Steps between C-alpha positions, in 0.01 A plus 500: 500500500190569290521642146267528205654400169362424157577199290379268226392138541672241278354163591605444863757780494446867582740732316538819706556841346777584747753329725371410846835528669428173680767228508453201269330215684323727752144382568231760440124520527317639199153654473376528141277780373432514126510837326340605174733504203566856387342587167737628233534878490234652279261205528230720654525745213477220245192361676316833508612632158213325324246547778272724291552321170154340502326832578712736286309686229580717199374794705776430754755507218356829375518656848863392550595633155331833582696523826823415316442771238406756766827435684698560181327835428713809560359695796769765557415854401728723294651790689500819296770730577 
């Protein structure tokens, strides 16, 4: 039987994430492959949120404010009837 399972090392013990279904005392052979720890959700966003901070200018603020105001402007036409 060959299966791939994940677990966590605690000293000389490997704590598996699921039951093997193998009887206690059964000898097994283990091949270890380390995996990268998952980053917390949103970590990428937090890393890139300030990416332009050093290059941001007042002109950038002005452009974003102009876009914001333009989106709020009423663009529907009155229907006369």
